[in-house]
N, C-alpha and C positions, 0 to 999 in steps of 0.2 A: 700588916701593912695597913688596917686603916688607922694605926699610931702614927704612921710615918706619913699618909696622909692629912690628918688634921696636922702634925708636924709644919709640915709643909705650906698648909694652910694660912696658920699662924704666925711662920716666917714672911709669906706674903703680903699679909696684911699687916704686918710691920713696917716691912718695909714703904707701902705706899703711904704708912701715917708718918715715916720717917722724913718723903719726900715731900708730903706736901707740905710738912712742917718746919722744911728748908732747915734741917738740922747738920747734915754734916757740915765737917768744916771742908775748906778749900784741897786739904792737903788727902782728908777722904776722898770727895771729889774728883780728886786727880788720879789717885790709883784704883780707880772703875773706869778710867778713860784709855789705857793702855791696852795694846799699841790703838791708833788713828789712824783716818784716812778721811781727804781729801776729795770735796766734789768741785776738781776743778776743772776752769775753764768754763764755769756753766751762769751760773748769777754772777759773778762778776764779770761777765763778759760785756761787749757792746762797744762804741765809740764815742773817744772823749770830745768829739767834734758836736755832742750831743747834750754836753754838759748841762746842765740846769734846764730839758727839755724833758719833754715824755715822748722822745723820738726814738725810744728803744725797743719801748712795749715788748711784751711777751714772747716774741723768737726772739731777741736778744740771748734769752738759753743755751739758743742753739749757732749763737753768731760766731762761736769760737771749737765748736764739738758739734757731733750731726742729732744726739743723740737725746732725748728729751727724757727729763727723769723719772720714773712710774716707782711705784712701792715696790715690786718687783724685784726692780735694780738694787734698791736699798735693801731689802729681804739677802739679796744675793751679796751685798758686802759685809750683812753681818753674821753669813755663814761662810765666809772664807775667816773668822776669827776679829775682825774689827773690833771693838768695843767701844767706839767713837768717830763721828762723822765731823768735818770742819765742813762749814758750806759758806766759805766766799762769796761777799753779795754786793751788788752795786746796788746804789740809791741817784746819787747826783747824776751819774753818769746815764741819762734818758728814761726816768723814774721820775721825774718830777711833773706832776699836774699844773701846778702852780709855782711859776717861777716867783711871785712876789713874796707870798707865804713859805715857799719851801717845803712845798707840801707832795708827798711820796704820793706816786699812783697807787688806788686805791685797789687793782687787778693785779698790780704787781705784789703789794705788800698780800696780797691774800695765795699768790703763787709762791711766795716766799715760807708763809705761814704753810701751806700745803706741802712742799716738802719736807719743812720740820717734822709735821703729823707724822708722816711718811717714816723716817727716822728713828723718833721714840716707839712710833707701833712696834718698830722693829728690834726695838729692846738696847737704842744708842744714846748715848748722851753727845748732847748737839753742841757744836758752836756755830755763832753766825757772828760777824763782821760788818764794818766798813772797810772793803776791800781798798784796791789803788783808786776804783772810783773817779775814772778819768783822771786821777791829778789832783784836783782842785784844793785839795789838802797835804796828802804825802809830799807833794811837792813845792808846798808851799810853807814847811815847817819854820823856815828863818824869817818870812816876812814880818814885821812890826806893823807900827800903828793902825792906820784905819782897815788893812790888809788885814791887821789879824784879829780885829773888833767883829772884822766880818765873818772871818772864819768861824769864829769861837762862838757867832749868833746862830751858822750855817749848821754847824756840828751839833749845839744845842737842839735844835728843834729838830734833824733828824732824829738824838738817840728819842728827842720826846716820843715821837711817835711811835717807832724801834720797841721803844720800853713800855706804852701803852698797849700795844698791841699783845704783847708779850706776859704784860704784869702777873698773870694768874698760871703759867706754865712752872712747872715744879722744879725741883734740885739739879735735873739733868739735858735741861737749857743751859747754855754760860753764853755774856755778851762780849766781844771783844772788839774796842774800842778803834783801834786800825789794822794795819798791815803791815807794810814796811815805810815805818816815817824814815823820809830821808833825811839824812845829814853830812856834812861836809867833809871828807876823809881827814880832818880836825876840827870837831865839830866847835861852835863858837858857843860862849858859856849863853849866849841870848838860843841859841838852837836849842839847847838842851833843855833850857827853862824854860822855854814856848813847848817841847814838846808834854811836858809834865805838867805843863797850865790847863793841855788840851785833853790830857789821858785824866784830871783833877777837874775836868767840866763833862767830861762822859761820868767820871763817876759820880758826881753831882746829882748830875738827871735823873741817871739811872735809881741810885737812891729816891729822891724823892717822886719818883713816880710810882710810890706803894706798892701794896700787895705783894708777892712774893720778891719783887727787885731789891725790898731792903735789905734781902739776906742772900741775894743771888751771886754765885761764884762768876767777877770780871776778872778780866785778862788784858793789863798795858802790854806796850812791847815796849823795848831798848833803842837806842837808835839803829835806824837802819834794822833792826832786827838783828846784830851785828855782836855776837859773841863778845870781843874785845871790848866793845863800844858801851855793851851794856853794864858788863861790871864794872869800868871803868866809871863811867859817870850817873849810874842806875842803882848799884851798891848799896846802899845806906841812907838811898833817896828817894826813893819810893813814891808817889802823889799818897795821900792818906787818906783810909778807906772806913768809915764808923763800925763798918758789922763787920771789916778785920776776915774778907774771903776775897784776897787777890791771889793771882796767880802771873809770872811775868812770859813774856812769851820772846823768844829767839826762832831763829830759822837757820838751816845748814844744810848749806850748799858747798862743798871744800873736799878736797882742792876744785879752783875752777878750771885745772886742766885735767882735768877729770871728770867732772859733772857738766859742765856747758861749753867749752872751747871748741871752737870749729875748725881750725886749721892752723895749723904750724906757723907759729911767728918767729921773729929773728930774735928775739927773749925769754920763748920757751918753746916747747912742743907737747902736742894734745898728751896726755896719757888716755894708753888704751888697758892697763895695767897696774891695778892695786892691790895690795898686800905683795910683802917679799916673795912667798910661796908662788904668787902668782908672773913673778916677771920673767918675762922672755930673752933669754938670752939672742943676741945681736940687735934688736929691737932701740929703734931709737924712741918707744914709745912708755917706757918702766916709770913709774910714777918715781919723782926724786924726793917730793918732800909729804905733807900732808897725808900721811899711810896712819897708823895704827897710834903710834906716839902721838899724836897732833890730833886722832878725835879724842883720844883718852884726856888728853888735856885741856882739852876746852870744855868738855862735858863735864868736866870734874872741879871748874872752876864756876862753872851752875849750881854745879849741887854744893859746894861749900860755902861758896857768898850767897844763894837765894834759897834752895829746898833746904837745906842742914838748918836755916835762919827761919824756918817757918811760911816760904813764899815759895808755892812748887812752879815747879820750871814745864813749861807748856812749848815746845821745838814745833810749832805751826807748821814748818813747812821741812823736809828733808827728800834727796834724791839725787841722781847720777843718770843723766842718758845711755839708753842702749844703743849699743850701735855697730854699722854691719863693719867690719875690718878687713882689710885688705894689704896687700903689699908681701914685696921679700921679709923672708921673719916673723909677720905676725901672723896672728894665731888666733882665731874665733873662738875655740875655746878658751881660750886663758880668757879673754874678754868677760864673758859671759860668767865665767867662775869668781872672774874680779866683781864681777856686778854681785854676784849673789854672795861673796865673801863678805863688801863693801853693807852691803844691807843686814847681813847679818849680826855683823862687829858692831853698826849704828846701833840697831832694833837692843842687842842685849846689851850692850852698857849702858844704855836707857834705863831699861828695865832693873840692871841692879844698883844703877843711880838711883832710881825713883823720878824720872824725868819722863815728860811723857812725849813720844814720838806720834808724830804725826805725815803720814807718807802724803808727799805731792803726786797727784795722776790727772792727763788731761782726759782721757781717753782720745788720745789720737794713737791712732793704727797705721804706724810709719816706722822709719827711722830717720833722725835719731828719735827716742822716745821713752820717757818718765812711764807711760802708762803700764801699769798691774794689771786693770779690771777692763776688760772690752764689755762694757756696757750694750752694744748695738745685740751682739749676739750670747753674754752672759756665759763669758768664760773667760778663763786667764791670759791675759796675753801675754806676759813677762813671767816663764816660768821659773827664772833662777832666781828674780827679786821674790815673789811667793816663795821658794822655798828656803830664799837666807832667811825672811819674816815669820816664818816659821820652826824651822830651828835654833833661831832663836826662843821664839816661846817655847819649847822645849826645854831649852836647855840653862838658860838663865835661872841666876839665882837671886832675890831680892834682894839688897844688903840690909 
């Protein structure tokens, strides 16, 4: 027993040294982050009429959901088997104390830091980003001239402050430059180049800030975090990083009919049932596309075009809405099974391919909902989603 204890103490000491030395590659960090969970609708919440003001304040944390984040909540997330947490953050939207210098409010920065500390204490890897943030940049990627110059300066100023605050944190903390940078359905060369230029600015600012930021793993986003656009426009065209520690981020919400559609339309119906074994005879709400083969194709493209070439893939958001099903021929239990199978299949494929899946969770306890964890009462809100994730973790064999 004594030998085992000494071995564990030596291993822990080595791991602490490795973390402080920032020695892990991006791929090695990615392997430690599976699976991930989003603290959604929390630090990114607010009102975009408050852009470039300090009107959001600390109350913004509960503007879109009702529970203030605590150490106990983060500990509970970790206890469910999650190994990383994504903390979407707003900065410009309601948290700028001086709009001339674009200074981030010190109380807000301290609150973000507090939740990052909760997460690290719980043993999680952590990602903070500049989320939608009132759309000041994400809705204006295509702008040129003075607007582009001004936005570049704001982005630089924000990341200078974030990087300075966290520069002594070890490699368990990662930065993501944006969230879902909007592009047109058929992106113009200018839009794509602007996006890469913004991401290059993010990388350069963080690297120049010193400390552990010189080697910190950074995450850049594909156009609209769309898999097809990312493969088309960014494979082989990534921004450059002198440290060689980049990940690429996409999101996976598919098919729309299953995960987010709110009512039947003339061009198509909602999908209540996903996966051929979950289809219901007589229902007009069985999936007709976007099932297992499509998921496999999409994830495999990211593996072969990025992960296989040394750029880990971070799927920063994934989810589908749990619905109340009514009507002739409809079956609630088949919808529940569809949801469980959808989450299991996605998670399992990601693990097998070495991609980092991060589940979207908003803490909305109603229907329809993507919430897994009830933060208010510290219990599982959606057992079907959670069971699917657990089954995937038990069954998946890494490639």
